[in-house]
C-alpha positions in Angstrom: -0.5 41.8 -29.5 -4.1 41.3 -28.6 -4.6 39.1 -31.7 -1.6 36.9 -30.7 -3.0 36.4 -27.2 -6.4 35.5 -28.6 -4.8 33.0 -30.9 -2.9 31.5 -28.0 -6.0 31.2 -25.9 -7.7 29.4 -28.8 -4.6 27.1 -29.0 -5.0 26.3 -25.3 -8.7 25.5 -25.7 -7.8 23.0 -28.4 -4.9 21.3 -26.8 -7.3 18.7 -25.4 -7.8 17.4 -28.9 -4.1 16.6 -29.3 -3.2 13.0 -28.8 -0.4 12.2 -26.4 -0.2 8.5 -27.5 3.4 9.0 -28.4 4.2 9.3 -24.6 4.9 5.8 -23.3 4.0 6.6 -19.7 1.7 9.4 -18.8 -1.0 10.5 -16.3 -1.4 13.9 -18.1 -4.8 15.5 -17.6 -6.4 17.7 -20.3 -5.9 21.3 -19.7 -9.0 23.2 -18.6 -11.4 24.2 -21.4 -10.7 27.9 -20.8 -7.1 28.9 -20.2 -5.1 32.0 -21.0 -1.5 32.5 -20.1 1.1 34.8 -21.6 3.3 33.0 -24.1 6.4 34.6 -22.3 5.8 32.5 -19.2 5.8 29.3 -21.2 9.0 30.4 -22.9 10.6 31.2 -19.6 9.5 27.8 -18.2 10.9 26.0 -21.3 14.2 27.8 -21.1 14.7 27.0 -17.4 14.0 23.3 -18.0 16.4 23.2 -20.9 19.2 25.1 -19.1 18.9 23.7 -15.6 16.6 20.6 -15.8 14.5 22.1 -12.9 12.1 24.9 -12.9 9.6 26.2 -10.4 6.1 27.7 -11.1 5.2 30.0 -8.2 1.9 31.8 -7.5 -1.0 31.9 -5.0 -3.8 29.4 -5.3 -5.8 29.9 -8.4 -3.1 31.6 -10.5 -3.1 28.7 -13.0 0.1 26.9 -12.1 -1.3 23.5 -12.8 -2.9 24.5 -16.0 0.4 26.0 -17.3 2.2 22.9 -16.4 -0.4 20.9 -18.3 -0.2 23.1 -21.3 3.6 22.9 -21.3 3.3 19.1 -21.2 0.9 19.0 -24.0 2.7 21.3 -26.2 6.0 19.4 -25.6 4.8 15.9 -25.4 6.8 14.8 -28.4 10.0 15.5 -26.4 9.1 13.1 -23.6 8.7 9.4 -23.2 7.3 9.9 -19.7 5.2 12.6 -18.2 4.0 12.2 -14.6 2.2 14.6 -12.4 2.5 14.2 -8.6 0.0 15.6 -6.1 2.0 16.8 -3.1 -1.2 16.8 -1.0 -1.2 13.0 -1.0 1.4 10.3 -0.1 4.3 10.6 -2.6 5.4 7.1 -1.8 2.2 5.6 -3.0 2.3 7.7 -6.2 5.8 6.4 -6.9 4.4 2.9 -6.6 1.8 3.7 -9.2 4.5 5.2 -11.6 6.7 2.1 -10.9 3.9 -0.1 -12.1 3.3 1.9 -15.2 7.0 1.9 -16.1 7.3 -1.9 -15.6 4.6 -2.6 -18.2 5.7 0.1 -20.7 7.8 0.3 -23.7 10.5 2.2 -21.7 11.7 -1.2 -20.6 12.6 -2.3 -24.1 12.6 -6.1 -24.6 13.6 -6.7 -20.9 11.3 -6.3 -18.1 12.4 -3.5 -15.8 11.1 -5.1 -12.7 11.2 -1.9 -10.7 10.0 -2.5 -7.0 6.3 -1.8 -6.4 6.8 -1.7 -2.6 6.2 1.7 -1.1 9.6 1.8 0.8 11.6 1.1 -2.4 9.6 2.2 -5.5 10.6 5.9 -5.2 14.4 5.0 -4.9 14.3 2.6 -7.8 12.2 4.9 -10.1 14.6 7.8 -9.5 17.5 5.6 -10.1 15.9 4.3 -13.4 15.2 7.8 -14.7 18.3 9.6 -13.6 20.6 8.7 -16.6 17.7 9.2 -19.1 16.7 12.5 -20.5 13.3 12.2 -22.2 11.0 12.6 -19.2 9.2 15.1 -17.2 8.1 14.9 -13.5 5.7 17.6 -12.2 5.3 18.0 -8.4 2.1 19.9 -8.0 0.0 21.5 -5.2 2.8 22.5 -2.7 1.4 25.1 -0.3 3.3 27.7 1.7 6.1 26.3 3.8 5.8 22.9 2.2 8.7 22.8 -0.3 10.7 20.8 2.2 8.5 17.8 1.2 10.6 17.5 -2.0 14.0 18.4 -0.8 15.3 15.1 -2.0 14.0 15.8 -5.4 15.6 19.3 -5.5 18.9 17.7 -4.5 18.6 14.8 -7.0 21.1 14.7 -9.9 19.4 13.7 -13.2 19.3 14.3 -16.9 15.5 14.8 -17.2 13.1 17.7 -16.4 11.5 18.4 -13.1 8.8 21.0 -12.6 7.6 22.2 -9.2 4.3 24.1 -8.8 4.2 25.8 -5.4 2.6 28.8 -3.6 6.0 29.4 -2.0 9.2 30.6 -3.8 11.5 29.7 -0.9 14.3 27.3 -2.0 12.8 26.8 -5.4 15.4 27.2 -8.2 14.8 28.9 -11.6 11.3 30.0 -10.6 8.7 31.4 -13.0 6.3 33.7 -11.2 2.6 33.8 -12.1 1.3 37.3 -11.4 -2.3 38.4 -11.6 -3.6 38.9 -15.2 -3.4 42.3 -16.9 -6.8 43.9 -17.8 -6.2 42.9 -21.4 -5.4 39.3 -20.6 -8.5 39.2 -18.2 -10.7 40.8 -20.9 -9.5 38.1 -23.5 -10.3 35.3 -21.1 -13.7 36.6 -20.1 -14.6 37.3 -23.8 -13.6 33.7 -24.7 -15.8 32.2 -22.0 -18.9 34.3 -22.5 -21.4 32.8 -24.9 -23.1 36.1 -25.5 -20.5 38.7 -26.6 -20.9 42.0 -24.9 -18.0 44.4 -24.7 -19.5 46.4 -21.9 -20.1 43.2 -19.9 -16.5 42.2 -20.4 -15.2 45.5 -19.0 -17.5 45.2 -15.9 -16.4 41.7 -15.2 -12.7 42.6 -15.5 -13.2 45.2 -12.9 -14.9 42.7 -10.6 -12.4 39.9 -10.9 -9.2 42.0 -10.3 -7.0 39.7 -12.6 -7.6 36.6 -10.6 -7.6 33.7 -13.2 -9.7 31.1 -11.1 -12.4 33.7 -10.3 -12.5 35.0 -13.8 -13.2 31.4 -15.1 -15.6 30.6 -12.3 -17.5 33.9 -12.4 -17.8 34.0 -16.3 -19.0 30.4 -16.4 -21.5 31.1 -13.6 -23.0 34.1 -15.4 -23.1 32.1 -18.7 -25.4 29.5 -17.0 -27.3 31.8 -14.6 -29.5 34.1 -16.6 -31.4 35.4 -13.5 -28.6 37.5 -12.1 -27.3 40.8 -13.6 -23.6 41.6 -13.6 -24.3 44.5 -11.4 -26.0 42.2 -8.8 -23.1 39.8 -9.0 -20.4 42.6 -8.6 -22.2 43.9 -5.6 -22.2 40.6 -3.9 -18.5 40.2 -4.5 -17.7 43.7 -3.3 -19.1 42.8 0.2 -16.0 40.8 1.1 -12.3 40.7 0.6 -12.5 37.0 -0.1 -14.2 37.2 -3.4 -13.8 33.5 -4.1 -15.7 32.7 -1.0 -18.5 35.1 -1.9 -18.7 33.6 -5.4 -19.1 30.1 -4.0 -21.8 31.2 -1.7 -23.7 32.8 -4.7 -23.3 29.6 -6.7 -24.5 27.3 -3.8 -27.7 29.2 -3.6 -28.4 28.2 -7.2 -28.0 24.5 -6.5 -30.4 21.9 -5.2 -29.7 20.6 -1.6 -28.3 17.3 -2.9 -25.8 19.0 -5.2 -24.7 21.2 -2.4 -24.2 18.2 -0.1 -22.2 16.4 -2.8 -19.9 19.4 -3.1 -19.4 19.5 0.7 -18.5 15.8 0.7 -16.0 16.2 -2.2 -14.3 19.0 -0.2 -13.3 16.7 2.6 -11.9 14.1 0.3 -8.9 14.3 -2.1 -10.2 17.0 -4.3 -7.3 16.4 -6.9 -8.7 13.0 -7.9 -11.9 11.3 -7.1 -13.8 8.7 -9.1 -17.5 8.4 -10.3 -17.7 5.3 -8.4 -16.7 7.0 -5.2 -19.3 9.8 -5.8 -22.0 7.1 -6.2 -21.0 5.8 -2.8 -21.0 9.1 -1.0 -24.0 10.7 -2.7 -27.1 11.2 -0.6 -29.3 10.0 -3.3 -28.0 8.0 -6.2 -31.0 8.8 -8.3 -30.1 12.5 -8.2 -26.4 12.0 -8.8 -26.5 12.5 -12.6 -28.4 15.7 -12.2 -26.1 16.9 -9.4 -23.1 16.3 -11.5 -24.6 18.3 -14.3 -25.1 21.3 -11.9 -21.7 21.2 -10.4 -19.8 20.7 -13.7 -21.6 23.3 -15.7 -20.6 25.9 -13.1 -17.1 24.7 -13.3 -16.9 23.5 -9.7 -15.5 20.1 -10.6 -13.9 19.0 -13.9 -13.8 15.7 -15.6 -10.2 14.5 -15.9 -10.4 11.0 -17.3 -12.8 8.7 -19.1 -10.2 5.9 -19.2 -11.8 2.5 -19.6 -15.2 4.1 -18.8 -14.0 4.9 -15.4 -14.6 8.6 -14.9 -12.5 10.6 -12.5 -12.9 14.3 -11.6 -10.9 17.1 -9.8 -11.9 20.2 -7.8 -9.6 23.2 -7.6 -8.0 23.9 -4.3 -9.4 27.4 -4.2 -12.9 26.1 -4.7 -12.3 23.4 -1.9 -11.0 26.2 0.5 -14.1 28.3 -0.2 -16.4 25.4 0.5 -14.7 24.5 3.7 -15.0 28.2 4.8 -18.7 28.2 3.9 -19.3 25.0 5.8 -17.4 26.0 9.0 -15.9 23.5 11.4 -19.2 22.1 12.8 -20.6 21.4 9.3 -17.3 20.0 8.1 -17.3 17.6 11.0 -20.7 16.5 10.3 -19.8 16.0 6.6 -16.7 14.0 7.5 -18.9 11.6 9.6 -21.5 11.3 6.8 -18.8 10.4 4.3 -17.2 7.9 6.8 -20.6 6.2 7.2 -20.9 5.8 3.5 -17.5 4.4 3.1 -18.0 1.9 6.0 -21.1 0.7 4.1 -18.9 0.3 1.0 -16.4 -2.0 2.8 -17.5 -5.6 2.3 -16.7 -8.3 4.8 -14.9 -10.8 2.5 -11.2 -10.3 1.7 -11.6 -11.0 -2.0 -14.4 -8.5 -2.2 -12.2 -5.9 -0.5 -9.5 -6.6 -3.1 -12.1 -5.9 -5.8 -13.1 -2.6 -4.2 -9.6 -1.3 -4.1 -8.6 -2.8 -7.5 -11.7 -1.2 -9.0 -11.0 2.3 -7.9 -7.4 3.6 -8.0 -8.4 6.9 -6.4 -9.7 5.2 -3.2 -6.5 5.1 -1.1 -5.7 8.8 -1.6 -9.3 9.8 -0.7 -9.1 7.6 2.4 -5.9 9.4 3.4 -7.6 12.8 2.9 -10.8 11.8 4.7 -8.9 10.4 7.8 -6.8 13.5 7.9 -9.9 15.6 8.0 -11.5 13.3 10.6 -8.5 14.2 12.8 -8.6 17.9 11.8 -12.3 18.4 12.6 -12.3 15.9 15.6 -14.9 13.7 14.0 -16.5 11.0 16.1 -13.6 8.8 17.1 -15.6 5.5 16.9 -16.6 6.3 13.3 -12.9 7.0 12.7 -11.9 3.8 14.3 -14.4 1.7 12.3 -13.1 3.1 9.1 -9.5 2.6 10.0 -10.3 -1.0 11.2 -12.0 -1.8 7.8 -9.1 -0.3 6.0 -6.5 -2.3 8.0 -8.5 -5.5 7.1 -8.4 -4.5 3.5 -4.7 -3.6 3.4 -3.7 -6.8 5.3 -5.7 -8.8 2.7 -3.8 -6.9 -0.1 -0.5 -7.6 1.8 -0.1 -3.8 1.8 2.0 -3.6 5.0 2.9 0.0 4.4 -0.6 1.1 4.9 -1.3 -1.6 7.5 1.4 0.1 9.7 -0.3 3.5 9.4 -3.6 2.0 10.6 -1.7 0.1 13.4 0.1 3.2 14.6 -3.1 5.1 15.0 -4.6 2.5 17.2 -1.6 2.3 19.4 -1.5 6.1 19.7 -5.1 6.1 20.8 -5.2 2.9 22.9 -4.9 4.5 26.3 -7.9 6.7 25.4 -10.1 3.8 24.3 -9.0 1.7 27.4 -9.9 4.7 29.7 -13.4 4.9 28.1 -13.8 1.1 28.3 -12.8 1.1 32.0 -15.5 3.9 32.7 -18.2 1.6 31.2 -19.0 4.4 28.6 -18.3 2.2 25.6 -21.3 0.8 23.9 -21.6 -2.7 22.8 -21.2 -1.8 19.1 -18.1 0.3 19.9 -16.7 -2.5 22.0 -17.1 -4.8 19.1 -15.3 -2.5 16.7 -12.5 -2.0 19.1 -12.3 -5.8 19.6 -12.1 -6.3 15.8 -9.4 -3.7 15.4 -7.2 -5.2 18.1 -7.6 -8.6 16.6 -6.5 -7.5 13.1 -3.5 -5.7 14.6 -2.6 -8.9 16.4 -2.9 -10.9 13.2 -0.8 -8.3 11.2 1.8 -8.2 14.0 2.4 -12.0 13.7 1.9 -12.7 10.0 3.7 -9.6 8.6 6.2 -8.8 11.4 6.7 -12.2 13.1 6.1 -10.4 16.4 4.1 -13.2 18.1 4.4 -11.5 21.6 2.6 -8.4 20.5 0.2 -10.5 18.4 -0.8 -12.7 21.4 -1.2 -9.7 23.6 -3.6 -7.9 21.3 -5.6 -11.1 20.3 -6.1 -12.0 24.0 -7.3 -8.5 24.8 -9.7 -8.5 21.8 -11.0 -11.9 23.0 -11.6 -10.7 26.6 -13.9 -8.0 25.1 -16.4 -10.3 23.4 -15.9 -13.9 24.4 -18.6 -13.8 27.1 -21.2 -12.4 24.7 -23.6 -14.7 22.8 -24.1 -11.9 20.3 -20.6 -12.1 19.1 -20.0 -15.8 18.3 -18.7 -15.3 14.9 -16.2 -12.6 16.0 -15.2 -14.7 18.9 -14.6 -17.7 16.7 -12.5 -15.6 14.3 -10.3 -14.2 17.2 -9.9 -17.7 18.5 -8.8 -18.9 15.0 -6.3 -16.0 14.7 -4.9 -16.9 18.2 -4.6 -20.5 17.1 -2.6 -19.4 14.1 -0.1 -17.6 16.4 0.2 -20.7 18.6 0.6 -23.2 15.8 3.3 -21.2 14.1 5.0 -21.0 17.5 4.9 -24.7 17.8 2.5 -24.5 20.8 0.6 -27.8 20.0 -1.3 -27.9 23.3 -2.8 -24.4 23.1 -3.6 -24.9 19.4 -5.5 -28.0 20.1 -7.4 -26.4 22.9 -8.4 -23.5 20.8 -9.6 -25.7 17.9 -11.8 -27.5 20.5 -13.3 -24.2 21.6 -14.0 -23.3 18.0 -15.7 -26.6 17.4 -18.0 -25.9 20.4 -19.1 -22.4 19.1 -22.1 -22.7 16.8 -21.2 -21.0 13.5 -22.6 -21.2 10.0 -19.7 -19.2 8.5 -17.8 -21.2 5.8 -14.8 -18.8 6.3 -14.4 -20.3 9.8 -14.3 -23.8 8.3 -11.7 -22.7 5.8 -9.5 -21.2 8.5 -9.9 -24.2 10.8 -8.7 -26.6 8.0 -5.7 -24.3 7.4 -4.7 -24.5 11.0 -5.3 -28.2 11.2 -3.0 -28.6 8.2 -0.2 -26.6 9.9 -0.8 -28.5 13.2 -0.4 -31.9 11.6 2.7 -30.7 9.8 4.5 -29.5 12.9 3.6 -32.9 14.5 5.1 -34.7 11.6 1.8 -36.2 10.5 2.2 -35.6 6.8 -0.7 -37.6 5.5 -3.2 -35.9 7.8 -1.6 -32.5 6.9 -2.1 -33.2 3.2 -5.8 -34.2 3.8 -6.4 -31.0 5.8 -4.9 -28.7 3.2 -6.9 -30.5 0.4 -10.0 -29.8 2.6 -8.9 -26.1 2.8 -9.0 -25.7 -1.0 -12.1 -27.6 -1.3 -13.7 -25.2 1.2 -12.2 -22.1 -0.4 -14.0 -22.4 -3.8 -15.8 -19.1 -3.1 -12.5 -17.3 -3.5 -11.7 -16.4 -7.1 -9.0 -18.8 -8.5 -6.7 -15.9 -9.3 -7.1 -14.3 -6.0 -4.0 -13.4 -4.0 -5.7 -14.7 -0.9 -4.9 -18.3 -1.6 -1.1 -17.7 -1.6 -0.6 -18.8 2.0 -2.6 -22.0 1.4 -0.4 -22.9 -1.6 2.8 -22.2 0.3 1.7 -24.5 3.1 0.7 -27.1 0.5 4.1 -27.0 -1.1 5.8 -27.2 2.3 3.8 -30.4 3.1 4.7 -32.0 -0.2 8.4 -31.2 0.3 8.4 -32.8 3.8 6.7 -35.9 2.2 9.4 -36.0 -0.6 6.9 -35.2 -3.3 9.3 -32.8 -4.9 7.8 -32.7 -8.3 4.3 -31.8 -7.1 5.9 -29.3 -4.6 7.8 -27.8 -7.5 4.7 -27.5 -9.7 2.7 -25.8 -6.9 5.6 -23.4 -5.9 6.4 -22.3 -9.5 2.7 -21.7 -10.4 2.2 -19.7 -7.2 5.4 -17.7 -7.6 4.5 -16.7 -11.2 1.1 -15.7 -10.1 2.3 -13.6 -7.1 4.8 -11.8 -9.3 1.9 -10.6 -11.3 -0.1 -9.6 -8.2 2.7 -8.1 -6.2 5.5 -6.7 -8.1 9.0 -6.1 -6.7 10.4 -7.4 -3.4 7.8 -8.7 -1.0 8.2 -11.2 1.9 5.4 -13.3 0.2 7.8 -13.9 -2.7 10.5 -15.1 -0.3 8.2 -17.6 1.3 7.3 -19.1 -2.0 10.9 -19.1 -3.2 12.0 -21.1 -0.2 9.6 -24.0 -1.0 10.5 -23.7 -4.8 14.3 -24.0 -3.9 13.6 -26.9 -1.6 11.7 -28.7 -4.3 14.5 -28.0 -6.9 17.1 -29.4 -4.5 15.0 -32.6 -4.1 14.9 -32.8 -8.0 18.6 -32.4 -8.3 18.3 -28.9 -9.8 21.1 -27.5 -7.6 21.9 -24.4 -9.6 18.3 -23.4 -9.9 17.7 -24.0 -6.3 20.7 -22.0 -5.3 19.6 -19.0 -7.4 16.1 -19.1 -5.8 17.3 -19.4 -2.2 19.7 -16.6 -2.7 16.8 -14.4 -4.0 14.6 -15.6 -1.1 17.2 -14.6 1.5 17.9 -11.3 -0.3 14.2 -10.2 -0.1 13.8 -11.5 3.4 16.9 -9.7 4.8 16.0 -6.6 2.9 12.4 -6.5 4.0 12.9 -7.5 7.6 12.8 -4.7 10.1 15.8 -6.0 12.0 18.3 -4.7 9.4 22.0 -5.5 9.9 24.5 -8.2 10.1 22.7 -9.8 13.0 19.3 -9.7 11.5 18.6 -13.2 12.8 19.7 -12.6 16.5 16.4 -11.1 17.6 14.2 -12.5 14.9 11.1 -14.7 15.5 10.5 -15.4 11.8 10.5 -19.1 11.2 10.1 -18.5 7.5 13.5 -16.9 7.6 14.9 -19.8 9.7 13.5 -22.2 7.1 15.2 -20.2 4.3 18.5 -20.5 6.1 18.1 -24.2 6.6 17.3 -24.8 2.8 20.2 -22.5 2.0 22.6 -24.7 4.1 21.3 -27.9 2.6 21.8 -26.5 -1.0 25.3 -25.4 -0.1 26.1 -28.8 1.3 24.9 -30.6 -1.8 27.0 -28.2 -3.9 30.1 -28.9 -1.8 30.4 -25.2 -0.9 32.5 -23.5 1.8 32.1 -25.1 5.2 31.9 -21.9 7.2 29.1 -20.6 5.0 27.1 -23.7 5.5 27.6 -23.6 9.3 26.7 -19.9 9.3 23.3 -20.7 7.7 22.7 -23.5 10.1 23.7 -21.4 13.1 21.3 -18.6 12.1 18.4 -20.9 11.7 19.1 -22.4 15.1 19.0 -19.0 16.8 15.6 -18.1 15.1 14.0 -21.4 15.9 15.0 -21.0 19.5 13.7 -17.5 19.7 10.3 -18.5 18.3 9.7 -22.0 19.6 11.7 -21.7 22.9 10.1 -24.4 25.2 8.4 -26.0 22.1 11.7 -26.5 20.3 11.7 -30.3 20.8 8.0 -30.8 20.0 7.9 -29.7 16.4 8.9 -31.4 13.3 10.6 -28.4 11.8 13.4 -28.8 14.4 13.7 -32.5 14.0 14.0 -32.2 10.2 16.5 -29.3 10.6 18.7 -31.3 13.0 18.5 -34.4 10.7 19.6 -32.5 7.6 22.2 -30.4 9.4 23.7 -33.4 11.3 23.8 -35.6 8.2 25.6 -32.9 6.1 28.0 -31.8 8.9 28.9 -35.5 9.5 30.0 -35.8 5.9 32.1 -32.7 6.4 33.8 -34.0 9.6 37.2 -34.4 8.0 37.2 -30.7 7.3 39.9 -28.7 9.2 37.3 -26.4 10.6 37.0 -27.7 14.3 33.5 -26.2 14.9 32.0 -28.5 12.3 32.3 -31.4 14.8 31.1 -29.2 17.7 28.0 -28.3 15.8 27.5 -31.9 14.6 27.7 -33.2 18.1 25.2 -30.7 19.4 22.5 -31.6 16.8 23.3 -35.3 16.9 22.9 -35.5 20.7 19.6 -33.6 20.7 18.3 -36.0 18.0 19.2 -39.0 20.2 17.7 -37.3 23.3 14.4 -36.3 21.8 13.8 -38.5 18.7 15.9 -41.6 19.6 13.3 -44.0 18.1 13.1 -42.1 14.8 14.5 -44.2 11.9 16.4 -41.2 10.5 18.1 -40.7 13.9 19.2 -44.3 13.8 20.5 -43.7 10.3 22.6 -40.7 11.6 24.1 -42.9 14.3 25.2 -45.4 11.7 26.5 -42.6 9.4 28.8 -41.3 12.2 30.4 -44.7 12.6 31.3 -44.5 8.9 32.7 -41.0 8.9 33.9 -40.9 12.6 31.9 -37.7 13.0 31.4 -37.7 16.7 34.5 -36.7 18.7 32.9 -34.9 21.6 31.8 -37.4 24.4 28.9 -35.2 25.8 26.8 -32.2 25.1 28.4 -30.3 27.9 31.2 -29.0 25.8 28.7 -27.6 23.4 27.2 -25.2 26.0 30.5 -23.4 26.4 30.7 -22.8 22.7 30.2 -19.3 21.2 27.9 -20.8 18.7 25.3 -21.8 21.4 22.2 -19.7 21.9 22.0 -17.9 25.2 
């Protein structure tokens, strides 16, 4: 029996040499170098998965659940096309996004692209739906602690044909569980004997007695004694015997052998996501980059962290939960709090100011989001300096907004709203420093921008931008920030059709000295939109050209130019330059489908302009397909879910989509009620957003012109409300744009088709179709 176990231990040590190239999608990490586990438990695990498709691995922290799961995956990799490990300590929705991305570009999709959503609120559902009927896959949900199994209730209830493994410290509600007990003396002796470089039977016996069958401590202790030749086994055993928490005692012994910089590095890792952190992140948080290589050598040779990936020369590491827990206990709350603040300071230094640079930071380190999640959680737990916390969250909100990551934007926004009363109280008591006030102002401004751009909530946006402005506008030390907030406020006004306030703010911005080219860029964008809503197409085209001329510092493939391209296409469509608008829209859409997979409101905005240009080119079927897709995305991503999604919406992009939809349906001779429905929804949204500005913006004029012209041609339809709606739009055109050539053409058109049957607009106001 002993020979079999030794052979099995050697097998485990050499599993890392086995290639898993046959697995199409995998994030499998090599098992630890030193692993021993009874073959029976692997057989039990395999049988449970084969019979029931679901199996649990249960044991206290440090019993080897993760390693057994990894060994099983390696030994059985030829059975699976997909192997994916989830860390239940981190946001599972984000991890499903990562898996969705990997599936989309894998061989699992065959010749057709899967196009699974890469949005956090949909990726999980679509991945599970994709995998359910298939059989050759394994999902492992790891690192569940006591009373945490409810996190994956939906997975436990999920009907599928593949294999699911759950590694938890708690057996409650876990089906088909395989329990991992402490090692027998024989198994412990085999593991110690495998690790020790100098074979000594007596030493093995003494260590087995000291480690009490606890796998993580056996591996840690034996590796420590391998490398530390200055401590006898007797001395080591005596230290462990002083406490019931032998892992904590072991860590305290090891820390005394490390230089201060290596010890500090371990403390910092302990307040991050210990399951996955990058070399790049370690370089950022290290106290001294010159000593990092030596520090890594120290902590890896004692087995305190393990290298998990060298993929593309981007090293990633992990630290065992038991090691992390012992480090946090050694630190104590006060030292943990100071460590969190120190790491936050390092991360804030990492965050560059430019949006494109932020994109490169997050794109270059796939572990960064989960580590920020863990760091912010520990900032709350240890009550770290709230202003440091606020600054980091503000920087992250800016980065996430630039990445169009609205899921994480909302997390950062919710935190500020939850703490706003506290900040306002401090502000009122004049206890907030100038720097803290600046950070608070920046945070409020970004929340305002997010509220308008991503959620079309211009009321909330205006509220927070004005509040942010009041904090800094009187200070000469914050000219650039003041300028940026004024610009963001101008964006809210211009998209609300408030021409007067937009012009006033642009004058204020011009009066503030600034050498920031980003300000010029943003001003040109605002001017382009302002000219467009006033119907000055030539001036709008000039301004958007200046915008792109000024934006040369942004990489050509950057996602940050997408709003500029959408506005450029819209201007061209208004000008009737449909071929150019088509070229811009199509190229932008193709690029954004690469940058942002799945459904995203950004795609919808582009598709509206693409469909509009296709209609202008006579490509009716193509236009119809794209506008249907635009509306599907928009209606599915809008927070106002339901049949009356438009009733309380302020989203003029959605209104524009309905207008284009109505125009396309009209050109195709579609059902009259469907056409009127689209125009009616557009009218409600425009009124909600523009309100008193309704008759000052070109959007509305163009909408009334298109709708009136199409409705006039349908006036012989038996649907009586066609003439009611036509009369409403026609009368408003005559009232507000009487001199417009297109209005005159509508009047001539109605003579030809006998459209107008209602003598005044009064009858319209009694119609159920009117906006109240």
